[in-house]
N, C-alpha and C positions, 0 to 999 in steps of 0.2 A: 600583499598579493602581487606577485611578479607579473608584469605585462610586457617586458622587454622583447619577448619572442612572440608576441601576439600576431604581428604581420606575417611572420614565417609560418605560424600555425594555421593562419587563415588560408595562406597560399596552398598549404599541403593538406587541407582538411578533407577535400574529396578522396584523395589517395589514402589518407589515413582511415577514412570510414570503411573503404573496401578492404584494407589490410586488417582492420579490426574485425570485420565480419568474418574474414577467412580464419583468423586466429581465435575466433569465438569470444572476442572481447565485446562485441555488440550484442546485446540481449534484447528480446522482445517482451512486451508486456504480456500478461496472462489474459488475453482476450482474443476473440476470433472474429473474422469477417462473416457477415451474413452470406448465406448460400446464394442468394439472388443479388448479384452485383449489376447495377444498371449499366448500359452502354456508356462508355466514356465519350463525352462530347469535346469539341475543340476547346470550349471554354474551360472544361475540367482539366484537359491536358496542360493548358497554360497555368491553371492554378497549381497543378502538380509540379510543374517546372519551378514555379515560384516557391513552393514549399521545399523542394529539394535544395534550392539555394539558401533558404532560411535555415534548413537543418545543417547545412555545411557551416554556416556562420555560428550556429549554436554550439556545434561540436568544437569548432575552433576556440570559442570562448571557454569551453570546458577544459580543453587541453592547455589553455593558458593558466589554469588554476593548479592546485597542488596535484602532483603526479604520483606520489608514493605515499603509502601509509606505513609508518614505522612504529613498532612497540619496543621501547627500550627496557632493559632489564631493571627490576627493582633496585633502588639505590642510586640510579644514574640521575644526577642533578640536572636541573633546567640549564644551569650554566654550561655544564658538560655537553648537553644536547646541542645547544646553540653553537658551542665551540666546534663540535663535530660537523654540523651543517655548514658552518662558515668555512671550515677547512676543505669542504667538498664543493665550495662555491654554490651552496644552496641556502635556503632560508626556511625557518620554521613558520609555516603558514597558520597552523591552528593546533591547539592542544585539545583533545577530547577528554574533558574533565572526568567523565563518568568511568573511564577505564585508565587505571594508573599506567603512565609511561607511554600512552598512545598519542602520536603526533602525526599530522600531515605535513609533508615536506615539499616545498616548491623548488623544483630544479631550475637553475638559471643558465644551463648550458645547452638546452635543447636536445638532450640525449633521450633515446628510447626509455620509457618508463621501466621496462623490465630490466634494463641495464642498471638504471639507478637503484632499483629495488635490490638487485643482486649485490651491488656494492655496499649497501647498508647491511644486508643480511650477513655479510662476511665479517662484520665488526663484532668484537667480543661484548660490546655494550648492548647489542641488539638481540631481542628475542625472535622477532620476525619482521620482514619487510615485504611489501606487495604493491603491485601497480594499482592505481585508482581506476577501476573498471568503469567503462562507459555503458550506461543502460539506455536502450532505445524503446520508445513506445511506438508500436506499429499502428498507423492510422487505419481506421476501418470505416466502412460506408454503412449507413443505417437510415431508415426512414424515421421521420418524426411522427409521433402519435398525435393525430389531430381529431380523432373521433371523441364522442361523448358517451360514456358508459354509465349506466345507473345501477349500482349494486343493490341487491335485495338481501342482505345478510343480517340476521338478528345478531346484535352485539358488535356489529362491524362499524367502522367509521363511515362518514358520508362523502369520502373522497371519490370523485366521479370515475376514476380509472381503476378502482379496486378490483372490478370484475375481470380485468385483464392481468392482474398480478397473481398468476397461478401459483407462484411460489409460496404466497401467503394463504390463499384459498383456492384450491383446485376443485372445480366443479365438473371437470371433464371438458372445459372449454378448449376449442381448437384441437380436438382429438387428444386431449389430455386424459389422465386417469383420475377418477374421483378419489379425493383424499391423498393424492400424491403431493403433499405440501408439508410445511413445517407446523401445521396445526395452530396457526396464528389466532384464529377466532377464540379457541378455548384458552389460549395463553392470555389474551386480552381480558378475559373474565377475571383473571387474577391480578394483572398489572399491565399498564400501558406505557410503562417506563417512568423515568424520573429525570429531571433536569439537574439533580445532584450528581448524576453519573456522567463522566466525560469519556467519550470514545474518540481516539485520535485516528484520523484517516491519513496515512502516509502515502502520498500519491502526487498528482499533478496540481495539488491545491483543491479548493472548493469554491464554487460560485456562491459566496456567502450572502449575496443580495438576491438569490433566487427566491421567489415568492413562496415556495413550498419548503424552503430550508431555513430562512433567515431567523424565524422564531425559535429554532433549535440550535443555532450556532453558538459555540463558545466565544466568549470575549474576556479578555484579561480583566480580572476583578479589580475593583478600586484599591484594594489593600496591597496590590503588588505594583512594584515599580517596573519600568521598561526592562526588558531582558538585556543583560549586560554580559559580554564575553571579553576577556582580556585581549584577545587578538581581533575578534570581529567588531568590537566596539558596542555601542548602544543600539538596540534594535527595537523598534516599535512593534510589539507583538499583540496589539489590541485585538486583532482578528485572527490571530494564529501566527505560525512561524513559517518563513520561507528561507530555505538554504540556497535558493538561486541568487547568486551574487549580484546579478544586474538589477534585480528588483526584489526587495524584501517584503513585498506584498504577496500573501498566500492566495490571491485570487486566481482561480483556475482559468487558463487559457486554452486548455486541451480538451476537456470534457470528461475524461476518464475518472478523475477524482470526484467530480460532481455526481456522476452516475453511482459510484460506490457509496457516496455519502447519503444519497437518497434511499438506498436499500437499508442502511443503518437506521436513518431517522428522518425521512421526510415527514413534515408535520401531519398528524392524524386528526381526522374529524374537523377539518378546516374548509371543507367544500372546494378544495383545489386539488387538481391533479391526482397524485398517488399518495399512499401512506407508507412510512417506513416500518420496519419491525418494531421500532419504538415510536409511539406517537409523540412522546416527550423524551428528550435527551439533550446532551450538549455535545456537539460535534466539533472537535478541534482540527482545523486544517493544518496539515504538515506538508509543505510544498518542497519537492526536490527535483521535479521535472519541469522544464520550460515549455513554452508554447509549441515548439517543434517536437516535443516528446522525448527530449534527451535529458538525462541526469547522470549522476555518478554515485558509486558506492560511498565515496567520501561525503557527499551531500546527504545521502540517506542516514549515515552515521551521525552527521551534525544535527539532523532533525530529531533522531532518537535521543541524542545527548541532551537536546533542549527539553524533551518530554520528561526525562529523568530529573532534570533540575527543577522543572515546574512541579512535578510530583513532590519533591522535597520541600517546595515552597508552599505546599498545602493544597494544590489543585487536585481534584478527585479523579484524575485520569487513571483508569484501570485496564484499558484495552487499546491495543494498536492494531488497526486493520491494514494489512499490507498486500495489496493486489498486484504484485509484480514479481519478477524473479530473473534468475540467470543460471547458466551452467557453471559460472565461475564461482568457486568457493573463496570467501574472504574471511580470514581469521579475525580481522578487525571488526567486521560486521557482526560476526558470531559473538565476539566479546562484548560488544555494546548491547546486543539483544540479551545476552545473559545478565548483564547489569540491570537491564530493565526488569527482568524477572526477579532479581534481588530486591527491587523496589516495589514489587507487587503488581507488575503489569503483564498481562496476557498478551502474547504476540500471535495473531491469527494471520496465516500466510497462504497464498494461492499455491496449489500443488503444481500448476503449470499446464500448458496446452499442447504438449507434444504427442499426446496419446501413447505415452510410454510408461514403463514400470520405473517408478522413481527410486525404488530400491536398487535397481541396476544402473539407472542413469539419474543421479541426484540432481535436484533442482533447488537452488538456494534463493531466499533464506528458508524455505519450507522444509528442506532436508536436514537442517541443523538438528542434532539430537540433544535438544535443550528442554528442561521441564516446563518452560513457559511457552513453547512453540506448539501451534497446532497447524497441521497441513490439511488443506481443504480441497476435495475433488468436486466435480460438477455433475449434476443430474439433469435429465431432461424432464419434460412434463409428464412422462409416463413411468417415472421412477427408474429409468435406465441410466447407467453411467454414460455421460456424453461422449461421443466418439473422439472428441478432441481432448478429453481430460486425462491428465496423468493419473496413475493409481499406484498402489503399493501396499502389500499385505502388512508390512511393518512400519513403513515411513509416512504413509498417508493415513490420516487418522479418522476423518469424518467426511461425509458428503452432504451437499446442500444444493438447492436449486441454482442452476447456472446457465441454462440455455433459454434464449428468448425472454430475457428479463427486462421488464419495463421500469424505468426510473428517471430521475431528474437529469436534465442536460443544461448546457449553457443558455443564458439569456431567457430564463423562464421556460425552457423547452423540456420535452419529455421524449426519450428515445428507448428503443429496445435493443439490447446487446447481449452477447453470449460470451462465456469464458469462465474459467475458475476464478477470475477477477470478480465476477458477479456473485459466485458462491461464497467467497470469503466474507463480505460484509453481512451476509445472512447470519453467519456464525458469530461475528463480532457483535451484531445487533442483538442476538439472543443472549449473549454474554452480558450485555447491557441490561436487558430485561431481568435476568437473574439477580444482577447486582442492585437493581432498583428495589428488590424485596429483601436481599441479604447482602448488604454493603460490606460486611466484614469478612466475607469468604476469602480465604487465601487463594493464590494462583493455582496451587495444586487442587484445592477443593473445587474451584470454579471449572477448571479443565476437566476434572473427573466427572463433575455434574453433566457437562455437555456431552461427554462420551458415553457415560453410563445410562443416559436417558434417551439415547438414539433409537429409532425404530429399525429393527433388524430387517434387512432385505436380502433375499436370495441373490439378487443381482449384484450385491456388494460383498458377498462372501469371498474371501481371498483377494479382494480389491482394496479394501481399507481396513485398518486394524480394528476398528469398532464394529465393522460389518454393517454399519447403519447410516440412516439419514437423520439429520438434525430434527429434533422435535421440541419446539418451543414450549408447548403445553406441559409436557412431562418435566422439562427442565425448571419451570417455575412452580411445579407442583399442582398444576391444574387438573391432571388426570394420571 
């Protein structure tokens, strides 16, 4: 990994962030701020200033990594690839083993990434070349949930906050609509999940020590050696995988990934906090965002490449939950997601929070037209499409609860957040429930099951291709 230009990148980081934002290179996570934002106090202003400096440092570190993703044509040898890179005063940073000919290239001259990509794209040995896009997580403000709720649901778990989890059980609480939920109670009469099923959360990592998650966290089984990559070396993936170069620990320092993980599979019936769609499951953390909320396309690809390899090694990972996105289309990311589908992995992605028609204004990775991709819109507690949610009669496939969603947070906390980010793990979680009963379903069969069992809603006609809201009970055959 080249670091000779690190000081220069650090100096220019602030300007580059602004330039990237103007050029559309900086993307936001698929989540929204709460409507009621408290008055910013002086202490909070100081914290914000400190965060901005930390973000600039984090971006500078990312810019010091591989700057272009290049796919060479079939038949181009590794020796020839290294020869080409050396001739351009560059270096091969990593090979993406899952996709033949795909490499990340580390530029040593400090040139703009677009210029480097254009240089490689002009070569006869190259199929395509593209800049390594930076993805930014927008911080949001939310209140922690400190109340104590006592649910009275027959067949429900004893988790004290269940009565506030309207997406699972909507009794009309807080001006909601009775039954505007994923029918979790009926689904749990058939299955509450299985720890034989692994759902990967591709995000900012997961707080795997959280009291309501640790019993459902994936850990590398004893029969597997530490993960090894020819370029990256040996990585201890006991608790999951991190593509963040400065720290290979998948522990979440941002909060977003932990919130999504809780929707998929916070432990059920343990008298703590919330319950996930699955009471029992294995959650595999895949970290590609750092503490400041920045990551890159290359790091997301590296994490998916890891999952594909572990699937080949015998790990039962069947679903990736991806609650993030960008307006920038990456052929390299599309290729590695396609390969995940070839290995039997469903890729569930957030439709985006721009409130736009994604058929006209695509949002990636949810807009990739791949047979293993599902694009998810967000609903409010009255079965209405959330005002912030993207939609698309062709390219957005299903809707799920995504506004005012209560779930796990860092350091044993619980918070309520909104976004298509929150809707996505509902679908990934129900996919896990289905697989707990029918583990041999193909990706095509699993995807069709989720779409064909949706509840048709008038509010979703012409907005999502299925015209419906996720129904866990029907998906598992409970009704």
